C-alpha positions as CSV (number, residue, x, y, z in Angstrom):
1,M,54.8,116.1,141.2
2,I,57.2,113.3,140.1
3,K,57.2,111.3,143.4
4,G,56.9,107.6,142.6
5,K,57.1,108.1,138.8
6,N,59.7,106.4,136.6
7,I,62.1,108.9,134.9
8,I,64.4,108.6,131.9
9,I,67.2,111.2,132.0
10,V,69.3,112.4,129.0
11,G,71.9,114.9,130.1
12,E,74.3,116.8,127.9
13,R,78.0,117.0,128.3
14,D,78.2,120.7,127.6
15,G,75.0,121.5,129.4
16,V,73.5,119.8,132.4
17,P,75.0,116.3,132.9
18,G,72.8,113.3,133.7
19,P,74.0,112.9,137.3
20,A,73.1,116.4,138.2
21,I,69.5,115.9,136.9
22,A,69.4,112.5,138.7
23,A,70.2,114.1,142.0
24,C,67.3,116.5,141.6
25,V,64.9,113.7,140.6
26,M,65.9,111.5,143.5
27,A,65.5,114.4,145.9
28,A,62.0,114.9,144.5
29,G,61.2,111.2,145.0
30,G,61.3,110.0,141.4
31,N,62.6,106.6,140.3
32,I,65.4,106.7,137.8
33,V,65.1,103.8,135.2
34,F,67.7,105.1,132.8
35,M,70.3,107.8,132.9
36,T,72.9,108.9,130.4
37,T,75.0,111.9,129.4
38,E,75.5,112.4,125.7
39,C,77.5,114.7,123.5
40,F,75.4,116.5,120.9
41,V,78.0,118.0,118.6
């Protein structure tokens, strides 16, 4: 479903971090154009 699409990832420090989401996106064939992990406190 996301194969070949550009993806922007915003992870959360206390939730799911950006690199974990990025690994799933890459495994599904998506292109990561921006990734960050933020703290929403």
